[in-house]
N, C-alpha and C positions, 0 to 999 in steps of 0.2 A: 573470710576467704571465699571466693566464688568457685563455681564449677564450670568447666568447659563442656558444653552440650552440643551434640550434632543432631539436628532435627531435619527430617526430610520425608516427603511422600515418595513412595516407590512402587513400581509394578511388582507383581508376584514373582517375576523373573529377575528382579533386582535393578531396574533402571528408573531414573528420575525423569527422563525424556526419551521418546522413541527415536528411531533412526532419522526421522525428519525434524527432530527438535521439538516435537509437540509434547506438552505435559498437561494439557487441558483435562485429560482423563483423571488427573490427580487432584483436581479442584475440590476443596472441602465443601460438604453440604453444611447446613445450619448446625447440626449436632457436632460435627467435627470442628467447625469454625469456633463454636463456643469454647471448646477445649483449647484452641489456639489463643483465644482472648484470655483465658485463665492463665495459660503458660506465660503470656507477656507480663503478667503481674509480678513474676519473680525474675524477670530478665532485666539486667541493667546495661548490657552492651550486646551488640551484634557485630560479627565479623563476616563480611560478605564480599563477593566478587562484583565486578562491574555489571554483569547482566542481572544479577539478583538485585543489586542496588537500584538499577534503572526500573526494574519491575516493581520494587517496593515504593518507589516515588508516588505511586498511586495513593498511598495512605497519607500523603502530606497535606491534602486539602480535599474536602468532600466535593462530590460532583454537584454542579449547579442545579441539576434536576431534582435534588433532594431524595435520591433513591437509596441512600444508605440506610441500613437498619440500625437500631440502637447498638447492637453488637459490633457492627462495623465502625460506628463512631467511637466506641470504647476501644476497639483494637487500634484505630488510628491515633487516639489520644495517647495510648500507651507506647505505640511505635514512635511517636514524635518526641517523647521524653527520654528515650534511651540513647546512649552513645553508639555511634556507628563507625566502624573501621572498615574502609573500602579498600580492597586489595586490587590494584589495577596498574598495568604499565602503560595503558593507553589514555587514561583520564588525566585531567589536570585539576588542581584545586578549584578552579573556576567552574568545573563541571558539578561540583557538589552543591546540593540545594538546601543544605541545612547547616547551621552553626554547630549542630550536634554530630556532624560527620567530619571525619578526617581521612586523608588518603595516605596509603603506604604502597610502595612499588612492589614489594614482595612480602610474603608472610614470614616474619622472623619468629622462630619459636621462642627465643628469649623474651622478646617483646610481648608475645601472646601469653606466655607464662606470667609475666609481670601484670598484664592487664587482668588476667583471670584471678591472680592472687589478691589484687587490690579491689576487685569488684565486690560490691555489697550483695550482689545477687548472681544469678547465672549469666554466663557469657555464652551466647549461641553462635555457632559457626555454621554458615549456610552455603550451600552449593558444594557438590562433591569435588570439584576441582580445587576450590579454595580450602576445603576441609582435609584433603588428602594428606598434606604435609603433617598436620596435627594428628590425624588418625595413625599414620605410619610411625610417628614419634611416640605414640602411646599417651598422648596428652588429653584425649577425650575422656571425660568422666562418665558421660552418659550418651547413649545412642537412643534417640526417640524416633522410631520408624513407624510411619503410617503406611501399611502395606495394602495397596488398592487391588481389588480382585480383577486385574486385567493382566494379560501377558502381551508384551509389545514386541518381543523377538529380537531386540537389540537397541542400541542407542547409547546414552550417557549413563554409565554405571553409577549406582548410589554409593558404592564403596570401592576403594582402590583394589585392583585385582591382586596386588602383591601385599596387601595387609594381612597380617597373621595376628588374630586376637582371640583370647579365651574370655568369653562373656558369660554373665549370669543374668537371668531374667529377673527384673525388679517389679515390673507391672505389665499387665496386658488388659486389653479391653476390645470388645467387638462392637462395632457400630451397626446400626440398622441397615446401612447400605452395603454391608459386607466388608468394609475396610476394617483391618485389625491394627490396633496400636500396640506396639511392642517397645518397652523401655528396658534396655540392657545396660549393664555397667561392667567394667573389667573385673575379673576375679582378683 
């Protein structure tokens, strides 16, 4: 049985993107990226919204200029092998770029529970809008937060404002660039 994990980079004041939609300040450096490569080894499925899916298409083929590092090639290889469930009301099945991807119009908690229970590894849910339903329903087994030392003052919140959760710290790590990784699980 798998676990449903919510992983995100967020500002110190709790946002994944600022008021203008910029999230470049949360881009991982090489040390953090290596942790993401390791994380992908245990991931068997991703549940993500349209915007995140479009962003992650980058990993479907290497750039022609050969600029990817060995870690980027490994991340891409792992990304390409996992199942992807794309939650979108505006996409069509023809918009999907991989036979490992499928489209659902809305996030059904029963379907998400079934996906998680049948997964051989972790199921990651990405994007705060997509994850909000599962967070509110208490379905998330782990919150992996990369807290970046910036304050953006507003934007897209990492966690739903109306979520009430009692969590315990499982793991923490501080990176050289000042980003802090916090892994929490429900009590």
